[in-house]
PAMI-368020 format. One record per atom (N, C-alpha, C): residue number from 1; x, y, z; residue in three letters. Coordinates in Angstrom, 2 decimals, decimal comma. Layout:
# PAMI-368020
{r NUM; {X; Y; Z}; "ALA"}
...
This chain:
# PAMI-368020
{r 1; {13,20; -4,64; 23,88}; "MET"}
{r 1; {12,70; -4,23; 25,20}; "MET"}
{r 1; {12,85; -2,67; 25,05}; "MET"}
{r 2; {11,59; -2,10; 25,78}; "LEU"}
{r 2; {11,49; -0,62; 25,65}; "LEU"}
{r 2; {12,22; -0,02; 26,43}; "LEU"}
{r 3; {12,48; 1,11; 26,27}; "ASN"}
{r 3; {13,17; 2,26; 27,20}; "ASN"}
{r 3; {12,45; 2,35; 28,47}; "ASN"}
{r 4; {13,40; 2,10; 29,79}; "ASN"}
{r 4; {12,41; 2,37; 31,13}; "ASN"}
{r 4; {11,79; 3,58; 30,96}; "ASN"}
{r 5; {12,30; 4,61; 30,50}; "GLN"}
{r 5; {11,37; 6,08; 30,61}; "GLN"}
{r 5; {10,07; 5,68; 29,71}; "GLN"}
{r 6; {10,23; 5,00; 28,79}; "LEU"}
{r 6; {8,71; 5,16; 27,81}; "LEU"}
{r 6; {7,91; 4,25; 28,60}; "LEU"}
{r 7; {8,21; 3,27; 29,42}; "ALA"}
{r 7; {7,23; 2,33; 30,28}; "ALA"}
{r 7; {6,75; 2,94; 31,11}; "ALA"}
{r 8; {7,05; 4,12; 31,58}; "LEU"}
{r 8; {6,63; 4,67; 33,17}; "LEU"}
{r 8; {5,31; 5,18; 32,80}; "LEU"}
{r 9; {4,24; 4,87; 33,60}; "SER"}
{r 9; {3,25; 5,56; 33,55}; "SER"}
{r 9; {2,95; 6,88; 33,90}; "SER"}
{r 10; {1,67; 7,70; 34,01}; "GLU"}
{r 10; {1,70; 8,86; 34,34}; "GLU"}
{r 10; {1,70; 8,71; 35,92}; "GLU"}
{r 11; {1,21; 7,86; 36,78}; "ALA"}
{r 11; {1,42; 7,68; 37,90}; "ALA"}
{r 11; {2,63; 7,39; 38,56}; "ALA"}
{r 12; {3,37; 6,74; 37,80}; "ASP"}
{r 12; {4,87; 6,32; 37,93}; "ASP"}
{r 12; {5,62; 7,74; 38,13}; "ASP"}
{r 13; {5,42; 8,25; 36,97}; "CYS"}
{r 13; {6,15; 9,63; 36,90}; "CYS"}
{r 13; {5,88; 10,95; 37,79}; "CYS"}
{r 14; {4,61; 10,87; 38,32}; "LYS"}
{r 14; {4,17; 11,46; 39,21}; "LYS"}
{r 14; {4,75; 11,32; 40,47}; "LYS"}
{r 15; {4,84; 9,76; 40,84}; "GLN"}
{r 15; {5,50; 9,45; 42,20}; "GLN"}
{r 15; {7,16; 9,61; 41,97}; "GLN"}
{r 16; {7,56; 9,69; 41,08}; "ARG"}
{r 16; {9,13; 9,88; 41,04}; "ARG"}
{r 16; {9,07; 11,46; 40,86}; "ARG"}
{r 17; {8,32; 12,21; 40,51}; "HIS"}
{r 17; {8,55; 13,68; 40,81}; "HIS"}
{r 17; {8,38; 13,91; 42,08}; "HIS"}
{r 18; {7,42; 13,47; 42,90}; "LEU"}
{r 18; {7,29; 13,72; 44,06}; "LEU"}
{r 18; {8,55; 13,25; 45,23}; "LEU"}
{r 19; {8,84; 11,95; 44,80}; "LEU"}
{r 19; {10,13; 11,44; 45,57}; "LEU"}
{r 19; {11,31; 12,50; 45,39}; "LEU"}
{r 20; {11,56; 12,97; 44,18}; "LEU"}
{r 20; {12,68; 13,89; 43,85}; "LEU"}
{r 20; {12,67; 15,11; 44,75}; "LEU"}
{r 21; {11,15; 15,54; 44,95}; "GLN"}
{r 21; {10,68; 16,89; 45,80}; "GLN"}
{r 21; {11,28; 16,42; 47,22}; "GLN"}
{r 22; {11,08; 15,13; 47,80}; "GLU"}
{r 22; {11,05; 15,08; 49,22}; "GLU"}
{r 22; {12,68; 14,68; 49,16}; "GLU"}
{r 23; {13,12; 14,22; 48,43}; "LEU"}
{r 23; {14,86; 13,94; 48,47}; "LEU"}
{r 23; {15,37; 15,46; 48,55}; "LEU"}
{r 24; {15,17; 16,56; 47,68}; "ASN"}
{r 24; {15,48; 17,56; 47,80}; "ASN"}
{r 24; {15,24; 18,57; 49,12}; "ASN"}
{r 25; {14,40; 18,33; 49,74}; "GLY"}
{r 25; {13,72; 18,63; 50,96}; "GLY"}
{r 25; {14,36; 18,25; 51,88}; "GLY"}
{r 26; {14,82; 16,78; 52,03}; "LEU"}
{r 26; {15,45; 16,19; 52,83}; "LEU"}
{r 26; {17,06; 16,80; 52,75}; "LEU"}
{r 27; {17,51; 16,86; 51,80}; "GLU"}
{r 27; {18,96; 17,75; 51,71}; "GLU"}
{r 27; {18,82; 18,81; 52,07}; "GLU"}
{r 28; {17,93; 19,59; 51,85}; "ALA"}
{r 28; {18,06; 20,81; 52,47}; "ALA"}
{r 28; {17,72; 21,28; 53,76}; "ALA"}
{r 29; {17,02; 20,11; 54,56}; "GLU"}
{r 29; {17,02; 20,14; 55,98}; "GLU"}
{r 29; {18,15; 19,89; 56,56}; "GLU"}
{r 30; {18,69; 18,89; 56,23}; "LEU"}
{r 30; {20,14; 18,37; 56,61}; "LEU"}
{r 30; {21,13; 19,66; 56,66}; "LEU"}
{r 31; {21,00; 20,51; 55,49}; "ARG"}
{r 31; {21,94; 21,58; 55,37}; "ARG"}
{r 31; {21,79; 22,54; 56,34}; "ARG"}
{r 32; {20,40; 22,68; 56,45}; "LEU"}
{r 32; {19,95; 23,89; 57,56}; "LEU"}
{r 32; {20,34; 23,61; 58,80}; "LEU"}
{r 33; {20,31; 22,27; 58,96}; "LEU"}
{r 33; {20,69; 21,98; 60,42}; "LEU"}
{r 33; {22,19; 21,76; 60,70}; "LEU"}
{r 34; {22,87; 21,88; 59,95}; "ASN"}
{r 34; {24,16; 21,79; 59,65}; "ASN"}
{r 34; {24,67; 20,21; 59,69}; "ASN"}
{r 35; {24,03; 19,50; 59,37}; "LEU"}
{r 35; {24,16; 17,89; 59,29}; "LEU"}
{r 35; {25,02; 17,54; 57,79}; "LEU"}
{r 36; {24,89; 18,36; 57,11}; "TRP"}
{r 36; {25,50; 17,99; 55,69}; "TRP"}
{r 36; {26,95; 18,08; 55,83}; "TRP"}
{r 37; {27,73; 16,80; 55,27}; "GLN"}
{r 37; {28,91; 17,13; 55,40}; "GLN"}
{r 37; {29,79; 17,04; 53,95}; "GLN"}
{r 38; {30,62; 18,03; 54,18}; "SER"}
{r 38; {31,37; 18,25; 52,92}; "SER"}
{r 38; {32,27; 17,26; 52,17}; "SER"}
{r 39; {32,84; 16,22; 53,06}; "MET"}
{r 39; {33,69; 15,20; 52,84}; "MET"}
{r 39; {33,14; 14,05; 52,81}; "MET"}
{r 40; {33,11; 13,22; 51,97}; "PRO"}
{r 40; {32,37; 11,86; 52,21}; "PRO"}
{r 40; {33,09; 11,01; 53,05}; "PRO"}
{r 41; {32,84; 9,89; 53,30}; "PRO"}
{r 41; {33,50; 8,82; 54,29}; "PRO"}
{r 41; {34,31; 7,96; 53,38}; "PRO"}
{r 42; {35,23; 7,42; 54,27}; "SER"}
{r 42; {36,14; 6,41; 53,28}; "SER"}
{r 42; {35,33; 5,19; 52,48}; "SER"}
{r 43; {35,79; 4,88; 51,33}; "ILE"}
{r 43; {35,39; 3,75; 50,61}; "ILE"}
{r 43; {34,69; 2,66; 51,44}; "ILE"}
{r 44; {35,41; 2,21; 51,90}; "SER"}
{r 44; {35,32; 0,96; 52,82}; "SER"}
{r 44; {34,07; 1,30; 53,85}; "SER"}
{r 45; {34,04; 2,46; 54,44}; "ALA"}
{r 45; {32,93; 3,10; 55,33}; "ALA"}
{r 45; {31,60; 2,78; 54,35}; "ALA"}
{r 46; {31,52; 3,15; 53,35}; "LEU"}
{r 46; {30,49; 3,47; 52,37}; "LEU"}
{r 46; {30,25; 2,05; 51,76}; "LEU"}
{r 47; {31,16; 1,13; 52,01}; "SER"}
{r 47; {30,83; -0,28; 51,39}; "SER"}
{r 47; {30,28; -1,43; 52,44}; "SER"}
{r 48; {29,61; -0,70; 53,55}; "SER"}
{r 48; {29,39; -1,65; 54,54}; "SER"}
{r 48; {28,05; -2,45; 54,31}; "SER"}
{r 49; {27,76; -3,53; 54,59}; "ARG"}
{r 49; {26,64; -4,32; 54,44}; "ARG"}
{r 49; {25,55; -4,45; 55,12}; "ARG"}
{r 50; {25,85; -3,74; 56,35}; "ALA"}
{r 50; {25,00; -3,76; 57,73}; "ALA"}
{r 50; {23,77; -2,80; 57,32}; "ALA"}
{r 51; {22,76; -2,98; 57,77}; "PRO"}
{r 51; {21,48; -2,09; 57,36}; "PRO"}
{r 51; {21,90; -0,90; 57,84}; "PRO"}
{r 52; {21,49; 0,21; 56,87}; "PHE"}
{r 52; {21,75; 1,55; 57,47}; "PHE"}
{r 52; {23,42; 1,97; 57,60}; "PHE"}
{r 53; {24,22; 0,91; 57,27}; "ALA"}
{r 53; {25,51; 1,09; 57,24}; "ALA"}
{r 53; {25,87; 1,60; 58,58}; "ALA"}
{r 54; {25,31; 0,82; 59,53}; "ILE"}
{r 54; {25,21; 1,41; 61,16}; "ILE"}
{r 54; {26,58; 0,86; 61,49}; "ILE"}
{r 55; {27,54; 0,08; 60,99}; "ASP"}
{r 55; {28,78; -0,13; 61,71}; "ASP"}
{r 55; {29,83; 0,55; 61,35}; "ASP"}
{r 56; {29,41; 1,24; 60,20}; "THR"}
{r 56; {30,53; 2,42; 59,94}; "THR"}
{r 56; {30,22; 3,91; 59,60}; "THR"}
{r 57; {29,13; 4,03; 59,58}; "LEU"}
{r 57; {28,27; 5,45; 59,39}; "LEU"}
{r 57; {27,44; 5,79; 60,69}; "LEU"}
{r 58; {27,26; 7,39; 60,55}; "THR"}
{r 58; {26,22; 7,70; 61,40}; "THR"}
{r 58; {24,74; 7,38; 60,47}; "THR"}
{r 59; {23,81; 7,48; 61,20}; "PHE"}
{r 59; {22,48; 7,70; 60,34}; "PHE"}
{r 59; {22,44; 8,90; 59,33}; "PHE"}
{r 60; {23,05; 10,01; 59,58}; "VAL"}
{r 60; {22,98; 10,94; 58,82}; "VAL"}
{r 60; {24,09; 10,71; 57,49}; "VAL"}
{r 61; {25,19; 10,36; 57,91}; "GLN"}
{r 61; {25,84; 9,90; 56,83}; "GLN"}
{r 61; {25,39; 9,22; 55,84}; "GLN"}
{r 62; {24,49; 7,91; 56,27}; "TRP"}
{r 62; {23,75; 7,01; 55,82}; "TRP"}
{r 62; {22,92; 7,75; 54,56}; "TRP"}
{r 63; {22,28; 8,54; 55,36}; "LEU"}
{r 63; {21,43; 9,34; 54,51}; "LEU"}
{r 63; {21,85; 10,13; 53,20}; "LEU"}
{r 64; {22,85; 10,70; 53,58}; "GLN"}
{r 64; {23,40; 11,45; 52,57}; "GLN"}
{r 64; {24,08; 10,90; 51,54}; "GLN"}
{r 65; {25,11; 10,22; 52,06}; "PHE"}
{r 65; {25,97; 9,33; 51,04}; "PHE"}
{r 65; {25,40; 8,01; 50,28}; "PHE"}
{r 66; {24,19; 7,53; 51,01}; "ILE"}
{r 66; {24,10; 6,17; 50,47}; "ILE"}
{r 66; {22,43; 6,47; 49,88}; "ILE"}
{r 67; {21,41; 6,64; 50,87}; "PHE"}
{r 67; {20,09; 6,84; 50,69}; "PHE"}
{r 67; {19,89; 7,88; 49,60}; "PHE"}
{r 68; {20,04; 9,32; 49,94}; "ILE"}
{r 68; {19,69; 9,92; 48,90}; "ILE"}
{r 68; {20,71; 9,74; 47,60}; "ILE"}
{r 69; {21,55; 9,37; 47,67}; "GLY"}
{r 69; {22,06; 9,10; 46,44}; "GLY"}
{r 69; {21,55; 7,79; 45,65}; "GLY"}
{r 70; {21,53; 6,93; 46,02}; "LYS"}
{r 70; {20,67; 5,82; 45,62}; "LYS"}
{r 70; {19,58; 5,81; 45,02}; "LYS"}
{r 71; {18,52; 6,43; 45,68}; "ILE"}
{r 71; {17,22; 6,58; 45,17}; "ILE"}
{r 71; {17,41; 7,62; 44,10}; "ILE"}
{r 72; {18,26; 8,50; 44,51}; "SER"}
{r 72; {18,02; 9,84; 43,17}; "SER"}
{r 72; {18,71; 9,03; 41,83}; "SER"}
{r 73; {19,47; 8,07; 41,85}; "HIS"}
{r 73; {19,91; 7,39; 40,76}; "HIS"}
{r 73; {18,95; 6,43; 40,17}; "HIS"}
{r 74; {18,09; 5,87; 40,93}; "LEU"}
{r 74; {17,01; 4,96; 40,79}; "LEU"}
{r 74; {15,89; 6,18; 39,83}; "LEU"}
{r 75; {15,88; 7,12; 40,36}; "LEU"}
{r 75; {14,96; 8,08; 39,80}; "LEU"}
{r 75; {15,43; 8,86; 38,27}; "LEU"}
{r 76; {16,63; 9,16; 38,64}; "GLN"}
{r 76; {17,32; 9,66; 37,24}; "GLN"}
{r 76; {17,40; 8,81; 35,95}; "GLN"}
{r 77; {17,60; 7,40; 36,23}; "PHE"}
{r 77; {17,58; 6,59; 35,52}; "PHE"}
{r 77; {16,37; 5,64; 35,06}; "PHE"}
{r 78; {15,17; 5,95; 35,57}; "SER"}
{r 78; {14,22; 5,54; 35,64}; "SER"}
{r 78; {14,15; 4,19; 35,85}; "SER"}
{r 79; {14,94; 3,44; 37,03}; "LEU"}
{r 79; {15,09; 2,24; 37,54}; "LEU"}
{r 79; {13,95; 1,96; 38,29}; "LEU"}
{r 80; {13,89; 0,49; 38,52}; "PRO"}
{r 80; {12,76; 0,34; 39,52}; "PRO"}
{r 80; {12,94; 0,71; 40,81}; "PRO"}
{r 81; {12,32; 0,87; 41,62}; "LEU"}
{r 81; {12,14; 1,62; 43,00}; "LEU"}
{r 81; {11,66; 0,34; 43,85}; "LEU"}
{r 82; {12,34; 0,85; 44,80}; "PRO"}
{r 82; {12,25; -0,64; 46,18}; "PRO"}
{r 82; {10,61; -0,86; 46,15}; "PRO"}
{r 83; {10,38; -1,88; 46,48}; "VAL"}
{r 83; {9,04; -2,25; 46,77}; "VAL"}
{r 83; {8,29; -1,84; 47,90}; "VAL"}
{r 84; {9,40; -1,90; 48,97}; "ALA"}
{r 84; {8,81; -1,63; 50,47}; "ALA"}
{r 84; {10,06; -0,95; 50,96}; "ALA"}
{r 85; {9,77; 0,04; 51,82}; "MET"}
{r 85; {10,79; 0,84; 52,74}; "MET"}
{r 85; {10,18; 1,23; 54,12}; "MET"}
{r 86; {11,22; 1,30; 55,07}; "SER"}
{r 86; {10,67; 1,74; 56,41}; "SER"}
{r 86; {12,00; 2,22; 56,84}; "SER"}
{r 87; {12,19; 3,58; 56,61}; "VAL"}
{r 87; {13,22; 4,14; 57,41}; "VAL"}
{r 87; {12,85; 5,16; 58,37}; "VAL"}
{r 88; {11,74; 5,64; 58,38}; "GLN"}
{r 88; {11,20; 6,58; 59,34}; "GLN"}
{r 88; {11,43; 6,05; 60,95}; "GLN"}
{r 89; {11,23; 4,72; 61,14}; "PRO"}
{r 89; {11,69; 4,23; 62,52}; "PRO"}
{r 89; {12,90; 4,57; 63,07}; "PRO"}
{r 90; {13,96; 4,11; 62,08}; "MET"}
{r 90; {15,45; 4,48; 62,18}; "MET"}
{r 90; {15,70; 5,83; 62,59}; "MET"}
{r 91; {15,14; 6,59; 61,79}; "ALA"}
{r 91; {15,22; 8,15; 61,93}; "ALA"}
{r 91; {14,62; 8,75; 63,20}; "ALA"}
{r 92; {13,63; 8,28; 63,47}; "SER"}
{r 92; {12,92; 8,55; 64,91}; "SER"}
{r 92; {13,87; 8,11; 66,23}; "SER"}
{r 93; {14,31; 6,86; 65,86}; "GLU"}
{r 93; {15,09; 6,21; 67,07}; "GLU"}
{r 93; {16,51; 7,21; 67,30}; "GLU"}
{r 94; {16,98; 7,29; 65,88}; "TYR"}
{r 94; {18,20; 8,02; 65,95}; "TYR"}
{r 94; {18,27; 9,28; 66,39}; "TYR"}
{r 95; {17,40; 10,42; 65,94}; "PHE"}
{r 95; {17,17; 11,75; 66,10}; "PHE"}
{r 95; {16,94; 11,80; 67,79}; "PHE"}
{r 96; {16,55; 10,88; 68,40}; "LYS"}
{r 96; {16,47; 10,83; 69,86}; "LYS"}
{r 96; {17,43; 11,47; 70,71}; "LYS"}
{r 97; {18,64; 11,25; 70,06}; "ARG"}
{r 97; {19,73; 11,30; 70,83}; "ARG"}
{r 97; {20,63; 12,72; 70,25}; "ARG"}
{r 98; {20,18; 13,00; 69,24}; "VAL"}
{r 98; {20,58; 14,21; 68,56}; "VAL"}
{r 98; {19,85; 15,70; 68,83}; "VAL"}
{r 99; {20,51; 16,50; 69,29}; "ALA"}
{r 99; {19,97; 17,77; 69,83}; "ALA"}
{r 99; {19,77; 18,88; 68,70}; "ALA"}
{r 100; {18,82; 18,55; 67,81}; "VAL"}
{r 100; {18,61; 19,68; 66,57}; "VAL"}
{r 100; {17,02; 19,15; 66,68}; "VAL"}
{r 101; {16,22; 19,97; 66,12}; "ASN"}
{r 101; {14,70; 20,00; 65,75}; "ASN"}
{r 101; {14,68; 19,02; 64,40}; "ASN"}
{r 102; {14,43; 17,67; 64,47}; "SER"}
{r 102; {14,57; 16,90; 63,43}; "SER"}
{r 102; {13,16; 16,58; 63,25}; "SER"}
{r 103; {12,13; 17,16; 63,42}; "ALA"}
{r 103; {10,61; 16,95; 63,11}; "ALA"}
{r 103; {10,90; 16,87; 61,69}; "ALA"}
{r 104; {11,17; 17,94; 61,01}; "PRO"}
{r 104; {11,07; 18,14; 59,65}; "PRO"}
{r 104; {11,77; 17,03; 58,72}; "PRO"}
{r 105; {12,76; 16,49; 59,44}; "ILE"}
{r 105; {13,51; 15,27; 58,75}; "ILE"}
{r 105; {12,92; 14,17; 58,98}; "ILE"}
{r 106; {12,46; 13,74; 59,97}; "ILE"}
{r 106; {11,79; 12,64; 60,25}; "ILE"}
{r 106; {10,14; 12,82; 59,32}; "ILE"}
{r 107; {9,93; 13,70; 59,16}; "GLU"}
{r 107; {8,38; 13,78; 58,42}; "GLU"}
{r 107; {8,63; 13,62; 57,29}; "GLU"}
{r 108; {9,98; 14,16; 56,57}; "ILE"}
{r 108; {10,06; 14,01; 55,03}; "ILE"}
{r 108; {10,39; 12,47; 54,91}; "ILE"}
{r 109; {10,83; 12,09; 55,62}; "ILE"}
{r 109; {11,50; 10,40; 55,54}; "ILE"}
{r 109; {10,30; 9,76; 55,66}; "ILE"}
{r 110; {9,23; 9,95; 56,63}; "GLY"}
{r 110; {8,05; 9,52; 56,48}; "GLY"}
{r 110; {7,34; 9,47; 55,26}; "GLY"}
{r 111; {7,54; 10,58; 54,57}; "ARG"}
{r 111; {6,64; 10,87; 53,19}; "ARG"}
{r 111; {7,44; 9,98; 52,17}; "ARG"}
{r 112; {8,33; 9,92; 52,22}; "ILE"}
{r 112; {9,52; 9,03; 51,31}; "ILE"}
{r 112; {8,96; 7,48; 51,51}; "ILE"}
{r 113; {8,84; 7,11; 52,69}; "ASP"}
{r 113; {8,42; 5,77; 52,79}; "ASP"}
{r 113; {7,08; 5,54; 52,48}; "ASP"}
{r 114; {5,98; 6,53; 52,78}; "LEU"}
{r 114; {4,60; 6,25; 52,13}; "LEU"}
{r 114; {4,80; 6,30; 50,55}; "LEU"}
{r 115; {5,59; 7,18; 49,89}; "LEU"}
{r 115; {5,75; 7,15; 48,22}; "LEU"}
{r 115; {6,05; 5,64; 48,05}; "LEU"}
{r 116; {7,25; 5,24; 48,44}; "ILE"}
{r 116; {7,59; 3,99; 48,00}; "ILE"}
{r 116; {6,41; 3,00; 48,39}; "ILE"}
{r 117; {5,91; 2,95; 49,60}; "ASN"}
{r 117; {5,06; 1,77; 49,90}; "ASN"}
{r 117; {3,79; 1,75; 49,10}; "ASN"}
{r 118; {3,49; 2,88; 48,89}; "ASN"}
{r 118; {2,26; 3,23; 47,95}; "ASN"}
{r 118; {2,52; 2,77; 46,69}; "ASN"}
{r 119; {3,73; 2,57; 46,11}; "ASN"}
{r 119; {4,00; 2,02; 44,94}; "ASN"}
{r 119; {3,53; 0,44; 44,62}; "ASN"}
{r 120; {3,18; -0,15; 45,86}; "LYS"}
{r 120; {3,08; -1,52; 45,67}; "LYS"}
{r 120; {1,86; -1,89; 45,07}; "LYS"}
{r 121; {0,46; -0,84; 45,56}; "ALA"}
{r 121; {-0,54; -0,93; 45,00}; "ALA"}
{r 121; {-0,97; -0,70; 43,53}; "ALA"}
{r 122; {0,27; -0,15; 42,98}; "SER"}
{r 122; {0,27; 0,30; 41,36}; "SER"}
{r 122; {0,23; -0,99; 40,43}; "SER"}
């Protein structure tokens, strides 16, 4: 079996580079708005099976401690990316109740959704 990195096409590499840029931008925006946490939630909170870990984490905690980490891991080790993603609607709903300028965060998440969903056509 070929090494996963060798099997990536030029388009895959470009998509992964763009995803990494968007993840870095997402982290920067969360930090800028003081939404980034220095202490992680408990292991049990991170082990939730609910969508977005809605039963144990806030959406921002899910972004920081699950989403960014998981997608970064997939990118770092050239593992298969999800075939479909729709995180932007959850972000839009969550940030309706948060008094911050969330537009940049929602836009970044929308671009991440598009990059993942466009992968289906490849």
